[in-house]
ZAVEXMI-47955 format. One line per field, with one value per atom (N, C-alpha, C): residue number from 1; residue in three letters; atom name; y, z, x. Coordinates in steps of 0.2 Angstrom, whole numbers, padded with zeros to 4 digits, always signed. Example, Ala and Ser with C-alpha at 12.3 -4.5 7.8 and 13.67 -1.06 7.14 Angstrom:
2
seq <- (1|1|1|2|2|2)
type <- (Ala|Ala|Ala|Ser|Ser|Ser)
atom <- (N|CA|C|N|CA|C)
y <- (-0028|-0022|-0016|-0011|-0005|+0000)
z <- (+0039|+0039|+0039|+0035|+0036|+0039)
x <- (+0066|+0062|+0066|+0064|+0068|+0064)
This chain:
218
seq <- (1|1|1|2|2|2|3|3|3|4|4|4|5|5|5|6|6|6|7|7|7|8|8|8|9|9|9|10|10|10|11|11|11|12|12|12|13|13|13|14|14|14|15|15|15|16|16|16|17|17|17|18|18|18|19|19|19|20|20|20|21|21|21|22|22|22|23|23|23|24|24|24|25|25|25|26|26|26|27|27|27|28|28|28|29|29|29|30|30|30|31|31|31|32|32|32|33|33|33|34|34|34|35|35|35|36|36|36|37|37|37|38|38|38|39|39|39|40|40|40|41|41|41|42|42|42|43|43|43|44|44|44|45|45|45|46|46|46|47|47|47|48|48|48|49|49|49|50|50|50|51|51|51|52|52|52|53|53|53|54|54|54|55|55|55|56|56|56|57|57|57|58|58|58|59|59|59|60|60|60|61|61|61|62|62|62|63|63|63|64|64|64|65|65|65|66|66|66|67|67|67|68|68|68|69|69|69|70|70|70|71|71|71|72|72|72|73|73|73|74|74|74|75|75|75|76|76|76|77|77|77|78|78|78|79|79|79|80|80|80|81|81|81|82|82|82|83|83|83|84|84|84|85|85|85|86|86|86|87|87|87|88|88|88|89|89|89|90|90|90|91|91|91|92|92|92|93|93|93|94|94|94|95|95|95|96|96|96|97|97|97|98|98|98|99|99|99|100|100|100|101|101|101|102|102|102|103|103|103|104|104|104|105|105|105|106|106|106|107|107|107|108|108|108|109|109|109|110|110|110|111|111|111|112|112|112|113|113|113|114|114|114|115|115|115|116|116|116|117|117|117|118|118|118|119|119|119|120|120|120|121|121|121|122|122|122|123|123|123|124|124|124|125|125|125|126|126|126|127|127|127|128|128|128|129|129|129|130|130|130|131|131|131|132|132|132|133|133|133|134|134|134|135|135|135|136|136|136|137|137|137|138|138|138|139|139|139|140|140|140|141|141|141|142|142|142|143|143|143|144|144|144|145|145|145|146|146|146|147|147|147|148|148|148|149|149|149|150|150|150|151|151|151|152|152|152|153|153|153|154|154|154|155|155|155|156|156|156|157|157|157|158|158|158|159|159|159|160|160|160|161|161|161|162|162|162|163|163|163|164|164|164|165|165|165|166|166|166|167|167|167|168|168|168|169|169|169|170|170|170|171|171|171|172|172|172|173|173|173|174|174|174|175|175|175|176|176|176|177|177|177|178|178|178|179|179|179|180|180|180|181|181|181|182|182|182|183|183|183|184|184|184|185|185|185|186|186|186|187|187|187|188|188|188|189|189|189|190|190|190|191|191|191|192|192|192|193|193|193|194|194|194|195|195|195|196|196|196|197|197|197|198|198|198|199|199|199|200|200|200|201|201|201|202|202|202|203|203|203|204|204|204|205|205|205|206|206|206|207|207|207|208|208|208|209|209|209|210|210|210|211|211|211|212|212|212|213|213|213|214|214|214|215|215|215|216|216|216|217|217|217|218|218|218)
type <- (Met|Met|Met|Lys|Lys|Lys|Lys|Lys|Lys|Ile|Ile|Ile|Leu|Leu|Leu|Ser|Ser|Ser|Leu|Leu|Leu|Gly|Gly|Gly|Val|Val|Val|Ala|Ala|Ala|Ser|Ser|Ser|Ala|Ala|Ala|Val|Val|Val|Leu|Leu|Leu|Ser|Ser|Ser|Leu|Leu|Leu|Thr|Thr|Thr|Ala|Ala|Ala|Val|Val|Val|Ala|Ala|Ala|Ala|Ala|Ala|Ser|Ser|Ser|Ala|Ala|Ala|Ala|Ala|Ala|Ile|Ile|Ile|Thr|Thr|Thr|Pro|Pro|Pro|Val|Val|Val|Val|Val|Val|Ser|Ser|Ser|Asp|Asp|Asp|Thr|Thr|Thr|Ala|Ala|Ala|Val|Val|Val|Glu|Glu|Glu|Gly|Gly|Gly|Glu|Glu|Glu|Gln|Gln|Gln|Leu|Leu|Leu|Val|Val|Val|Val|Val|Val|Glu|Glu|Glu|Val|Val|Val|Val|Val|Val|Ala|Ala|Ala|Asn|Asn|Asn|Gly|Gly|Gly|Phe|Phe|Phe|Thr|Thr|Thr|Asp|Asp|Asp|Val|Val|Val|Ala|Ala|Ala|Thr|Thr|Thr|Gln|Gln|Gln|Phe|Phe|Phe|Val|Val|Val|Val|Val|Val|Glu|Glu|Glu|Ala|Ala|Ala|Ser|Ser|Ser|Glu|Glu|Glu|Asn|Asn|Asn|Leu|Leu|Leu|Thr|Thr|Thr|Leu|Leu|Leu|Val|Val|Val|Asp|Asp|Asp|Ser|Ser|Ser|Thr|Thr|Thr|Thr|Thr|Thr|Thr|Thr|Thr|Asp|Asp|Asp|Lys|Lys|Lys|Gly|Gly|Gly|Leu|Leu|Leu|Pro|Pro|Pro|Ala|Ala|Ala|Phe|Phe|Phe|Asn|Asn|Asn|Ala|Ala|Ala|Asp|Asp|Asp|Thr|Thr|Thr|Met|Met|Met|His|His|His|Phe|Phe|Phe|Ala|Ala|Ala|Trp|Trp|Trp|Ala|Ala|Ala|Gly|Gly|Gly|Thr|Thr|Thr|Glu|Glu|Glu|Ala|Ala|Ala|Pro|Pro|Pro|Ala|Ala|Ala|Glu|Glu|Glu|Gly|Gly|Gly|Thr|Thr|Thr|Val|Val|Val|Leu|Leu|Leu|Leu|Leu|Leu|Thr|Thr|Thr|Leu|Leu|Leu|Val|Val|Val|Phe|Phe|Phe|Asp|Asp|Asp|Val|Val|Val|Asn|Asn|Asn|Ala|Ala|Ala|Ala|Ala|Ala|Ala|Ala|Ala|Asp|Asp|Asp|Glu|Glu|Glu|Asp|Asp|Asp|Val|Val|Val|Thr|Thr|Thr|Val|Val|Val|Lys|Lys|Lys|Leu|Leu|Leu|Thr|Thr|Thr|Ala|Ala|Ala|Asp|Asp|Asp|Ala|Ala|Ala|Gly|Gly|Gly|Phe|Phe|Phe|Glu|Glu|Glu|Thr|Thr|Thr|Gly|Gly|Gly|Val|Val|Val|Ala|Ala|Ala|Ala|Ala|Ala|Asp|Asp|Asp|Val|Val|Val|Val|Val|Val|Ser|Ser|Ser|Thr|Thr|Thr|Thr|Thr|Thr|Val|Val|Val|Val|Val|Val|Ala|Ala|Ala|Gly|Gly|Gly|Gly|Gly|Gly|Glu|Glu|Glu|Thr|Thr|Thr|Glu|Glu|Glu|Thr|Thr|Thr|Asp|Asp|Asp|Ile|Ile|Ile|Val|Val|Val|Asp|Asp|Asp|Thr|Thr|Thr|Asp|Asp|Asp|Thr|Thr|Thr|Ala|Ala|Ala|Thr|Thr|Thr|Asp|Asp|Asp|Thr|Thr|Thr|Glu|Glu|Glu|Thr|Thr|Thr|Asp|Asp|Asp|Thr|Thr|Thr|Asp|Asp|Asp|Thr|Thr|Thr|Ser|Ser|Ser|Gly|Gly|Gly|Val|Val|Val|Val|Val|Val|Asp|Asp|Asp|Thr|Thr|Thr|Glu|Glu|Glu|Thr|Thr|Thr|Ala|Ala|Ala|Thr|Thr|Thr|Asp|Asp|Asp|Thr|Thr|Thr|Ala|Ala|Ala|Thr|Thr|Thr|Asp|Asp|Asp|Thr|Thr|Thr|Glu|Glu|Glu|Thr|Thr|Thr|Glu|Glu|Glu|Gly|Gly|Gly|Gly|Gly|Gly|Ser|Ser|Ser|Thr|Thr|Thr|Thr|Thr|Thr|Gly|Gly|Gly|Gly|Gly|Gly|Asp|Asp|Asp|Lys|Lys|Lys|Thr|Thr|Thr|Asn|Asn|Asn|Pro|Pro|Pro|Asp|Asp|Asp|Ser|Ser|Ser|Gly|Gly|Gly|Ile|Ile|Ile|Ala|Ala|Ala|Leu|Leu|Leu|Ala|Ala|Ala|Val|Val|Val|Val|Val|Val|Pro|Pro|Pro|Ala|Ala|Ala|Val|Val|Val|Leu|Leu|Leu|Ala|Ala|Ala|Gly|Gly|Gly|Ala|Ala|Ala|Ala|Ala|Ala|Val|Val|Val|Val|Val|Val|Val|Val|Val|Ala|Ala|Ala|Lys|Lys|Lys|Lys|Lys|Lys|Arg|Arg|Arg|Lys|Lys|Lys)
atom <- (N|CA|C|N|CA|C|N|CA|C|N|CA|C|N|CA|C|N|CA|C|N|CA|C|N|CA|C|N|CA|C|N|CA|C|N|CA|C|N|CA|C|N|CA|C|N|CA|C|N|CA|C|N|CA|C|N|CA|C|N|CA|C|N|CA|C|N|CA|C|N|CA|C|N|CA|C|N|CA|C|N|CA|C|N|CA|C|N|CA|C|N|CA|C|N|CA|C|N|CA|C|N|CA|C|N|CA|C|N|CA|C|N|CA|C|N|CA|C|N|CA|C|N|CA|C|N|CA|C|N|CA|C|N|CA|C|N|CA|C|N|CA|C|N|CA|C|N|CA|C|N|CA|C|N|CA|C|N|CA|C|N|CA|C|N|CA|C|N|CA|C|N|CA|C|N|CA|C|N|CA|C|N|CA|C|N|CA|C|N|CA|C|N|CA|C|N|CA|C|N|CA|C|N|CA|C|N|CA|C|N|CA|C|N|CA|C|N|CA|C|N|CA|C|N|CA|C|N|CA|C|N|CA|C|N|CA|C|N|CA|C|N|CA|C|N|CA|C|N|CA|C|N|CA|C|N|CA|C|N|CA|C|N|CA|C|N|CA|C|N|CA|C|N|CA|C|N|CA|C|N|CA|C|N|CA|C|N|CA|C|N|CA|C|N|CA|C|N|CA|C|N|CA|C|N|CA|C|N|CA|C|N|CA|C|N|CA|C|N|CA|C|N|CA|C|N|CA|C|N|CA|C|N|CA|C|N|CA|C|N|CA|C|N|CA|C|N|CA|C|N|CA|C|N|CA|C|N|CA|C|N|CA|C|N|CA|C|N|CA|C|N|CA|C|N|CA|C|N|CA|C|N|CA|C|N|CA|C|N|CA|C|N|CA|C|N|CA|C|N|CA|C|N|CA|C|N|CA|C|N|CA|C|N|CA|C|N|CA|C|N|CA|C|N|CA|C|N|CA|C|N|CA|C|N|CA|C|N|CA|C|N|CA|C|N|CA|C|N|CA|C|N|CA|C|N|CA|C|N|CA|C|N|CA|C|N|CA|C|N|CA|C|N|CA|C|N|CA|C|N|CA|C|N|CA|C|N|CA|C|N|CA|C|N|CA|C|N|CA|C|N|CA|C|N|CA|C|N|CA|C|N|CA|C|N|CA|C|N|CA|C|N|CA|C|N|CA|C|N|CA|C|N|CA|C|N|CA|C|N|CA|C|N|CA|C|N|CA|C|N|CA|C|N|CA|C|N|CA|C|N|CA|C|N|CA|C|N|CA|C|N|CA|C|N|CA|C|N|CA|C|N|CA|C|N|CA|C|N|CA|C|N|CA|C|N|CA|C|N|CA|C|N|CA|C|N|CA|C|N|CA|C|N|CA|C|N|CA|C|N|CA|C|N|CA|C|N|CA|C|N|CA|C|N|CA|C|N|CA|C|N|CA|C|N|CA|C|N|CA|C|N|CA|C|N|CA|C|N|CA|C|N|CA|C|N|CA|C|N|CA|C|N|CA|C|N|CA|C|N|CA|C|N|CA|C|N|CA|C|N|CA|C|N|CA|C|N|CA|C|N|CA|C|N|CA|C|N|CA|C|N|CA|C|N|CA|C|N|CA|C|N|CA|C|N|CA|C|N|CA|C|N|CA|C|N|CA|C|N|CA|C|N|CA|C|N|CA|C|N|CA|C|N|CA|C|N|CA|C|N|CA|C)
y <- (-0006|+0000|+0006|+0006|+0012|+0013|+0008|+0009|+0012|+0010|+0013|+0020|+0022|+0029|+0033|+0030|+0033|+0035|+0030|+0031|+0036|+0036|+0042|+0049|+0049|+0056|+0058|+0053|+0054|+0057|+0053|+0055|+0062|+0064|+0071|+0076|+0075|+0080|+0081|+0075|+0076|+0080|+0079|+0082|+0090|+0092|+0099|+0102|+0098|+0100|+0102|+0097|+0098|+0104|+0105|+0111|+0118|+0118|+0124|+0125|+0120|+0121|+0124|+0121|+0123|+0130|+0130|+0136|+0141|+0146|+0151|+0157|+0162|+0169|+0169|+0170|+0169|+0176|+0177|+0183|+0180|+0183|+0181|+0186|+0184|+0189|+0188|+0194|+0194|+0196|+0199|+0201|+0198|+0199|+0197|+0202|+0200|+0205|+0207|+0214|+0216|+0221|+0221|+0225|+0233|+0237|+0244|+0246|+0241|+0242|+0241|+0240|+0239|+0232|+0229|+0223|+0223|+0220|+0220|+0213|+0214|+0208|+0209|+0203|+0203|+0198|+0200|+0195|+0193|+0187|+0184|+0179|+0179|+0174|+0169|+0163|+0157|+0152|+0151|+0146|+0148|+0155|+0157|+0158|+0154|+0154|+0158|+0161|+0165|+0172|+0176|+0183|+0188|+0186|+0191|+0188|+0192|+0190|+0196|+0194|+0199|+0196|+0200|+0197|+0203|+0202|+0207|+0204|+0209|+0207|+0208|+0203|+0204|+0203|+0209|+0209|+0209|+0206|+0207|+0214|+0215|+0222|+0225|+0221|+0223|+0225|+0225|+0228|+0234|+0239|+0245|+0247|+0247|+0248|+0255|+0256|+0263|+0264|+0259|+0260|+0254|+0255|+0250|+0251|+0246|+0247|+0241|+0243|+0237|+0236|+0230|+0229|+0233|+0234|+0238|+0234|+0227|+0223|+0223|+0223|+0222|+0228|+0227|+0233|+0232|+0234|+0233|+0238|+0237|+0242|+0240|+0244|+0243|+0249|+0247|+0252|+0251|+0256|+0255|+0255|+0258|+0259|+0252|+0249|+0243|+0237|+0238|+0233|+0228|+0230|+0226|+0227|+0221|+0221|+0218|+0221|+0218|+0218|+0213|+0213|+0210|+0213|+0209|+0211|+0206|+0207|+0203|+0203|+0200|+0193|+0191|+0185|+0184|+0178|+0176|+0179|+0182|+0185|+0179|+0182|+0177|+0174|+0169|+0165|+0170|+0170|+0174|+0182|+0184|+0191|+0193|+0199|+0202|+0207|+0205|+0209|+0215|+0214|+0219|+0219|+0224|+0225|+0229|+0227|+0230|+0231|+0237|+0239|+0241|+0237|+0238|+0240|+0244|+0246|+0240|+0237|+0232|+0235|+0234|+0237|+0232|+0226|+0220|+0220|+0217|+0216|+0210|+0209|+0203|+0197|+0192|+0185|+0185|+0190|+0190|+0188|+0186|+0184|+0189|+0190|+0195|+0190|+0192|+0187|+0191|+0188|+0191|+0185|+0187|+0182|+0185|+0181|+0183|+0180|+0184|+0181|+0183|+0178|+0179|+0181|+0186|+0188|+0182|+0182|+0176|+0176|+0170|+0168|+0169|+0171|+0171|+0167|+0162|+0158|+0154|+0152|+0148|+0152|+0149|+0152|+0157|+0158|+0162|+0158|+0158|+0154|+0157|+0153|+0155|+0154|+0151|+0150|+0156|+0156|+0162|+0161|+0167|+0167|+0171|+0167|+0170|+0170|+0175|+0176|+0179|+0177|+0179|+0185|+0190|+0196|+0195|+0198|+0198|+0205|+0205|+0211|+0215|+0222|+0226|+0227|+0231|+0232|+0232|+0233|+0233|+0226|+0226|+0220|+0219|+0213|+0212|+0217|+0219|+0224|+0231|+0232|+0239|+0240|+0234|+0235|+0236|+0241|+0242|+0239|+0236|+0232|+0238|+0239|+0245|+0243|+0237|+0235|+0237|+0235|+0236|+0243|+0247|+0254|+0258|+0255|+0258|+0256|+0250|+0248|+0252|+0253|+0257|+0264|+0267|+0274|+0275|+0269|+0269|+0269|+0264|+0264|+0270|+0274|+0280|+0285|+0285|+0290|+0289|+0282|+0280|+0282|+0281|+0282|+0289|+0294|+0301|+0304|+0300|+0303|+0302|+0308|+0308|+0306|+0302|+0300|+0306|+0309|+0316|+0314|+0308|+0306|+0306|+0302|+0301|+0308|+0312|+0319|+0323|+0323|+0326|+0324|+0317|+0314|+0316|+0316|+0318|+0325|+0330|+0337|+0338|+0334|+0335|+0333|+0327|+0324|+0329|+0332|+0337|+0343|+0345|+0351|+0350|+0344|+0342|+0342|+0339|+0338|+0345|+0349|+0356|+0360|+0359|+0362|+0360|+0354|+0352|+0354|+0355|+0358|+0365|+0369|+0376|+0377|+0372|+0373|+0372|+0367|+0366|+0372|+0375|+0381|+0387|+0387|+0392|+0391|+0384|+0382|+0385|+0385|+0387|+0394|+0399|+0406|+0407|+0403|+0404|+0402|+0396|+0394|+0399|+0402|+0408|+0413|+0415|+0421|+0419|+0413|+0410|+0410|+0408|+0408|+0415|+0420|+0427|+0430|+0428|+0431|+0428|+0422|+0419|+0423|+0426|+0430|+0436|+0439|+0445|+0444|+0438|+0436|+0435|+0432|+0430|+0437|+0442|+0448|+0452|+0451|+0455|+0452|+0445|+0442|+0444|+0445|+0446|+0453|+0458|+0465|+0465|+0461|+0460|+0458|+0452|+0449|+0455|+0459|+0464|+0469|+0471|+0476|+0474|+0467|+0464|+0464|+0463|+0462|+0469|+0474|+0481|+0483)
z <- (+0000|+0000|+0000|+0004|+0004|-0002|-0006|-0012|-0017|-0017|-0022|-0020|-0014|-0012|-0014|-0013|-0016|-0023|-0027|-0034|-0036|-0032|-0034|-0032|-0027|-0025|-0030|-0032|-0038|-0044|-0046|-0052|-0052|-0046|-0045|-0045|-0042|-0043|-0050|-0053|-0060|-0065|-0063|-0067|-0065|-0059|-0057|-0060|-0061|-0064|-0071|-0075|-0082|-0083|-0079|-0079|-0078|-0073|-0072|-0078|-0081|-0086|-0092|-0094|-0100|-0099|-0092|-0091|-0087|-0091|-0088|-0092|-0088|-0091|-0094|-0101|-0105|-0109|-0110|-0115|-0122|-0127|-0134|-0138|-0142|-0147|-0153|-0155|-0161|-0167|-0167|-0173|-0174|-0180|-0181|-0178|-0175|-0172|-0178|-0180|-0185|-0183|-0185|-0183|-0184|-0178|-0179|-0179|-0178|-0178|-0171|-0171|-0164|-0164|-0158|-0157|-0152|-0153|-0149|-0145|-0139|-0134|-0130|-0131|-0127|-0122|-0116|-0110|-0110|-0112|-0113|-0107|-0105|-0100|-0104|-0103|-0107|-0101|-0100|-0095|-0088|-0087|-0080|-0076|-0070|-0066|-0060|-0058|-0052|-0053|-0048|-0049|-0047|-0047|-0046|-0048|-0050|-0052|-0051|-0050|-0049|-0052|-0056|-0059|-0062|-0063|-0066|-0073|-0078|-0085|-0085|-0087|-0088|-0095|-0098|-0105|-0106|-0111|-0112|-0114|-0112|-0113|-0120|-0125|-0132|-0134|-0129|-0130|-0125|-0128|-0124|-0124|-0118|-0118|-0120|-0125|-0127|-0126|-0125|-0124|-0120|-0117|-0114|-0113|-0113|-0113|-0108|-0104|-0099|-0101|-0099|-0101|-0097|-0100|-0097|-0092|-0091|-0087|-0080|-0075|-0068|-0066|-0062|-0059|-0061|-0067|-0069|-0067|-0065|-0064|-0066|-0070|-0073|-0071|-0069|-0068|-0073|-0077|-0083|-0080|-0075|-0072|-0069|-0065|-0062|-0066|-0071|-0076|-0072|-0066|-0062|-0064|-0064|-0066|-0061|-0060|-0055|-0058|-0056|-0059|-0054|-0053|-0049|-0052|-0051|-0053|-0049|-0051|-0047|-0050|-0056|-0059|-0063|-0065|-0069|-0076|-0079|-0086|-0091|-0096|-0101|-0105|-0108|-0112|-0117|-0117|-0122|-0121|-0115|-0113|-0113|-0116|-0116|-0110|-0105|-0099|-0100|-0104|-0105|-0112|-0115|-0121|-0121|-0123|-0122|-0129|-0130|-0137|-0135|-0138|-0137|-0144|-0143|-0148|-0148|-0154|-0155|-0156|-0151|-0152|-0154|-0155|-0157|-0164|-0166|-0173|-0175|-0182|-0185|-0182|-0182|-0179|-0172|-0168|-0161|-0158|-0152|-0149|-0144|-0144|-0139|-0135|-0128|-0124|-0119|-0117|-0113|-0108|-0101|-0096|-0091|-0088|-0083|-0076|-0071|-0064|-0059|-0057|-0053|-0046|-0043|-0036|-0031|-0025|-0021|-0019|-0019|-0018|-0024|-0030|-0036|-0042|-0040|-0045|-0049|-0046|-0050|-0055|-0061|-0067|-0071|-0069|-0072|-0075|-0082|-0085|-0084|-0082|-0080|-0086|-0092|-0097|-0101|-0103|-0107|-0114|-0117|-0124|-0127|-0133|-0136|-0144|-0147|-0154|-0157|-0163|-0167|-0171|-0171|-0174|-0182|-0186|-0193|-0196|-0201|-0204|-0207|-0206|-0209|-0216|-0219|-0226|-0230|-0237|-0241|-0241|-0240|-0241|-0248|-0250|-0257|-0259|-0254|-0256|-0257|-0254|-0255|-0262|-0265|-0271|-0277|-0281|-0287|-0293|-0297|-0303|-0309|-0310|-0314|-0322|-0324|-0330|-0331|-0326|-0327|-0327|-0323|-0322|-0329|-0332|-0339|-0344|-0344|-0349|-0348|-0342|-0341|-0343|-0342|-0344|-0352|-0355|-0363|-0366|-0363|-0365|-0365|-0359|-0358|-0363|-0364|-0369|-0376|-0378|-0385|-0386|-0381|-0381|-0382|-0380|-0381|-0387|-0391|-0398|-0403|-0407|-0412|-0419|-0423|-0429|-0434|-0435|-0440|-0447|-0449|-0456|-0457|-0452|-0452|-0451|-0447|-0446|-0452|-0456|-0462|-0467|-0468|-0473|-0472|-0465|-0463|-0465|-0464|-0465|-0473|-0477|-0484|-0487|-0484|-0487|-0485|-0479|-0477|-0482|-0483|-0487|-0494|-0497|-0504|-0505|-0500|-0500|-0500|-0495|-0495|-0501|-0505|-0511|-0516|-0517|-0522|-0521|-0515|-0514|-0516|-0514|-0516|-0523|-0526|-0534|-0537|-0534|-0537|-0537|-0531|-0531|-0535|-0537|-0541|-0549|-0550|-0557|-0560|-0555|-0557|-0559|-0555|-0558|-0564|-0565|-0571|-0577|-0577|-0583|-0584|-0579|-0581|-0585|-0583|-0587|-0594|-0595|-0602|-0606|-0603|-0607|-0609|-0605|-0606|-0612|-0612|-0618|-0624|-0625|-0632|-0636|-0633|-0637|-0640|-0636|-0638|-0644|-0644|-0650|-0656|-0655|-0661|-0663|-0659|-0661|-0665|-0663|-0667|-0674|-0674|-0681|-0686|-0683|-0687|-0690|-0686|-0689|-0694|-0693|-0699|-0705|-0705|-0711|-0714|-0710|-0713|-0717|-0714|-0718|-0724|-0724|-0731|-0736|-0734|-0739|-0742|-0738|-0740|-0745)
x <- (+0004|+0000|+0004|+0010|+0014|+0017|+0019|+0022|+0018|+0011|+0006|+0006|+0005|+0005|+0011|+0017|+0023|+0023|+0021|+0020|+0015|+0010|+0005|+0008|+0011|+0014|+0019|+0023|+0029|+0025|+0020|+0016|+0014|+0011|+0008|+0014|+0019|+0025|+0027|+0028|+0030|+0025|+0018|+0013|+0014|+0015|+0015|+0022|+0027|+0033|+0032|+0028|+0027|+0023|+0018|+0013|+0017|+0022|+0026|+0030|+0033|+0038|+0034|+0028|+0024|+0020|+0017|+0013|+0018|+0021|+0025|+0025|+0028|+0029|+0035|+0036|+0042|+0043|+0050|+0051|+0051|+0048|+0047|+0050|+0055|+0058|+0054|+0051|+0046|+0049|+0055|+0058|+0065|+0068|+0075|+0079|+0085|+0089|+0094|+0093|+0097|+0102|+0108|+0114|+0112|+0112|+0111|+0104|+0099|+0092|+0089|+0083|+0079|+0076|+0076|+0073|+0067|+0062|+0056|+0055|+0055|+0054|+0048|+0043|+0037|+0037|+0035|+0035|+0027|+0027|+0020|+0018|+0012|+0009|+0005|+0008|+0004|+0002|-0004|-0006|-0004|-0003|-0001|-0008|-0008|-0014|-0014|-0008|-0008|-0010|-0011|-0014|-0009|-0003|+0003|+0009|+0014|+0021|+0025|+0032|+0037|+0044|+0047|+0053|+0057|+0064|+0068|+0070|+0070|+0072|+0080|+0083|+0090|+0092|+0095|+0096|+0104|+0107|+0114|+0116|+0123|+0125|+0125|+0124|+0124|+0117|+0112|+0105|+0104|+0101|+0100|+0093|+0089|+0082|+0081|+0076|+0074|+0067|+0063|+0055|+0052|+0047|+0043|+0036|+0032|+0024|+0022|+0018|+0015|+0007|+0005|-0002|-0007|-0013|-0018|-0023|-0021|-0025|-0022|-0026|-0023|-0019|-0014|-0010|-0003|+0000|+0007|+0011|+0018|+0022|+0029|+0033|+0039|+0044|+0050|+0055|+0061|+0061|+0066|+0073|+0074|+0081|+0084|+0079|+0081|+0079|+0075|+0072|+0067|+0064|+0060|+0053|+0049|+0042|+0038|+0032|+0028|+0021|+0017|+0010|+0005|-0001|-0006|-0013|-0017|-0024|-0029|-0035|-0040|-0041|-0039|-0039|-0033|-0031|-0025|-0026|-0021|-0021|-0023|-0027|-0029|-0023|-0025|-0019|-0016|-0010|-0006|-0006|-0008|-0008|+0000|+0001|+0007|+0008|+0011|+0012|+0017|+0022|+0027|+0030|+0031|+0034|+0040|+0046|+0052|+0055|+0058|+0061|+0068|+0073|+0080|+0083|+0089|+0093|+0098|+0099|+0104|+0111|+0116|+0122|+0127|+0125|+0129|+0131|+0137|+0139|+0136|+0136|+0133|+0136|+0132|+0134|+0135|+0135|+0135|+0128|+0128|+0121|+0119|+0112|+0109|+0105|+0104|+0100|+0096|+0090|+0085|+0083|+0083|+0081|+0077|+0072|+0068|+0071|+0072|+0074|+0068|+0065|+0059|+0061|+0057|+0059|+0057|+0060|+0059|+0051|+0049|+0042|+0038|+0041|+0037|+0040|+0044|+0047|+0042|+0036|+0032|+0029|+0029|+0026|+0030|+0037|+0041|+0047|+0047|+0052|+0059|+0064|+0071|+0076|+0073|+0077|+0080|+0086|+0089|+0086|+0083|+0081|+0087|+0089|+0095|+0094|+0096|+0096|+0102|+0104|+0110|+0108|+0112|+0112|+0114|+0110|+0111|+0114|+0117|+0120|+0114|+0115|+0110|+0111|+0106|+0107|+0101|+0101|+0095|+0092|+0085|+0082|+0079|+0076|+0074|+0069|+0065|+0059|+0062|+0068|+0070|+0074|+0076|+0080|+0075|+0076|+0072|+0075|+0071|+0073|+0074|+0080|+0082|+0080|+0080|+0078|+0070|+0066|+0059|+0058|+0061|+0060|+0062|+0068|+0070|+0064|+0062|+0057|+0051|+0049|+0043|+0043|+0049|+0051|+0051|+0054|+0054|+0047|+0043|+0036|+0032|+0033|+0030|+0032|+0038|+0041|+0038|+0038|+0036|+0029|+0025|+0018|+0016|+0021|+0020|+0022|+0026|+0029|+0024|+0023|+0018|+0022|+0019|+0021|+0021|+0027|+0026|+0024|+0026|+0025|+0017|+0014|+0007|+0003|+0006|+0003|+0003|+0009|+0010|+0005|+0005|+0000|-0007|-0009|-0016|-0017|-0012|-0013|-0014|-0010|-0010|-0017|-0019|-0025|-0031|-0031|-0036|-0036|-0029|-0029|-0031|-0030|-0031|-0039|-0042|-0049|-0053|-0050|-0053|-0052|-0046|-0044|-0049|-0050|-0055|-0062|-0064|-0071|-0071|-0066|-0065|-0065|-0061|-0060|-0067|-0071|-0077|-0082|-0081|-0085|-0083|-0077|-0075|-0076|-0077|-0079|-0085|-0090|-0097|-0097|-0094|-0094|-0090|-0085|-0081|-0085|-0088|-0092|-0098|-0100|-0105|-0103|-0096|-0093|-0092|-0090|-0088|-0095|-0100|-0107|-0109|-0107|-0109|-0105|-0099|-0095|-0097|-0099|-0101|-0106|-0111|-0116|-0113|-0108|-0105|-0101|-0097|-0093|-0097|-0103|-0107|-0110|-0112|-0114|-0109|-0103|-0098|-0097|-0097|-0096|-0102|-0108|-0114|-0113|-0110|-0109|-0104|-0099|-0094|-0097|-0101|-0104|-0109|-0112|-0117|-0113|-0107|-0103|-0101|-0099|-0096|-0102|-0108|-0113|-0115|-0114|-0115|-0110)
């Protein structure tokens, strides 16, 4: 009977240890650490069942804190000088609650590591992950989205310029055709008056010829 109880107690202890390991307040690096840029670290509560916690955020020397934001749930307090955080509420924070957001300047060179760790105050060790979170810094510079495809830009510019050019040959032909058509119409109008004048001259010529014939007869 004692052996059975001992096994039961051991199982319970193992279960509690597993819960404490998985249900913890942990620092989460949400971005890639880029040389000379900023890094955002969120302190997230996952499965945390207590109504209070206290811990110190320990960041590596190549990280410089420049900004911090605390949750609007419960009563949070953060001291940027000592990096000490305290929180209390009437109930445990919801799953995935971001208790604290920290923004650091990355002073490390490429390929160096930056680290963040939470050290719980005495009496608040339960539910605070003690593991060190580490990430390797990458070199800064242009990303693929910043690089402009010069060939595409040139082609676009060329297409725009081409669409704006007027075909002078076509324009000249059009103008000539228009002028020719206009001239033929105007010429047609002039022909009618000219034919009228010619018809008026014919009787005068005939009259003159008749006078000459009459004189010869006399």
